[in-house]
N, C-alpha and C positions, 0 to 999 in steps of 0.2 A: 596546334600545340605538338611538340615532338613527343614520341613515346617515352623518352627518357625523362621529360618534364612531367608527364602524366604519372609515371611511376613515383617520381619524387614527391609530388603532391599527395597521391593515394597512400604512400607509405607513411608519410608526415602526418596527415590526418588521421590515418588508422592508429598510429602509435599514440599520438597525443590524446585522442578520444578514448583509446583503451586505457590510459592513464587516468584520466579524469573519471571514467565509468568506473574503473576499478577501486580507485580511492574512495568515491562517493559510495559504492556498494560496501565497502568495509566500514565506512562511517556509519551507514544505514544498519548494517548487521550488528554493530555495538551500540545503536541509538545515540550516536553523537551528532548533534546538530541536526536532528532529524527534520526540522521544519525548513532547513535550507537544502539539505542534501537530496531530498526526494524529487524535486523538480529538476534540478541539475542532472540527476541520475536517469530519470526518465526521458527528458528531451534529448541529452546528449547520448543517451543509449540508442535512440533512434537515428541520430546523426551517426553514430558509431557503426550501426548496421548498414546504412548507406554508404558510408566510407569503406567498410569492408567489402561490400559487393563491388564497388568501384576499384578497390585494391585487386580482388580477384580477377576482375575483367581485364584490367591492364596488365596483369602478371600471369594471365592464363597459360602461356606456353611453358614457362618454367614451372608452373605449380602442377601441371598435368602429371609430371614424373612422380610427384609425392603421392598422388592418388593411387598409383598402382603398387606402391610399397605396403608390406605387411604391417610395418609399424603404423601407418596411416589408418588402415582398417582396425588395428587393435586399439589404437587412441579412440576412435569414433565409437566402438563397442564399449569401451570402458566409460567414456562421457555419457553415452545413452543408458547404461545400466545405473550409474550414479544418479542421473537425472530421474530415471523411474523410482529408485528407492526413495529419493528426497520427495517426489510427488505423493507416493503411497504414505511415507511418514508424516508428511504435511497436512494430508487431508483430515486427519483427526486432531490436529492441532488447533485449539481455539485461540483466537486474537484476544489478547489481555483487555483491550479496550471494550470489546463486545462482552466478555465476562463481567466487567465492572458495570457497564450499562444495564445488562440483564439483571444483575443483582440488586442495582439501584431501583429498577422499575418493579421488582418483586418484593422488595423490602417493605416493612410496615412504613405507613406514610411519614410518621414522626421521624423515623431514622432518615428516610429519603430526604425530607425537607432540611434536616440538620446538615446532610452531606451537601445539599444544594445552597447551603448558607441562608436558609429562609426560616422565618418564624412561622409556626403552624397557623395561628390566627390570621396573620397578616396574608399568608398564602392562600388560605381558604377564601378570605374576602376578595383578594385579587382575582381568584379564579372564578368566584361567583359573578363578579363584575363582567367577566367575559361570557357569562352563560354556562360555565363548566360547574356541575355540582359534585361535591365530594361526599355527601351524606351516604352512609352504608358502605363505602369503598374503603378497603383496608391498604390497598397499594395503588401507585401511580398507574400501573397496569389496568387495575379494576376501575379506577376512575375513567380511563380511556375507554375501556368497554362499556361502562354504564352511561357514558355521553356520547357513544358512538364515534369516537375520533381516536387517532393514534396516540400512543404513549408519548411519541416525539413531539407531538403538538402540546401536550400537557406540559412537558418539561420546558419547551419554548415559551409558554405562557408564564410559567413560574418564573423563568429567568428574565422576562421583559421587565424593564424598569419603569 
């Protein structure tokens, strides 16, 4: 394969993968079609990294000139600083889903069962049939602790039909 053909392939792949990863990233940021975009973004993101490495490899000679320019160094520093700021701001950010699940597990059982769309008495009977005892517990978390199993297993048992 000629160098020109390698460069054409590397550039085309990098450009199209950048477009798809960029658009899917924007959709994920705004939570549009999340159930579809995450896999596309993650898998093609890996392909984008590989295509970018290939692009750098086949275009190494002309790219070396950019690495010595001050603008290249400044761009790298700006991206690094922005990344560090986002990392430090994001470490205190709680995922909404985790907050909701934590609230569900710590809420009074009657409220949790309503949220799970379950009747208290039917749920109590269903859990007892699986060997899980509610007596004395006021939350799903307590049910798990009193029965020596995880809260997640309690929720799974409740949701089983």
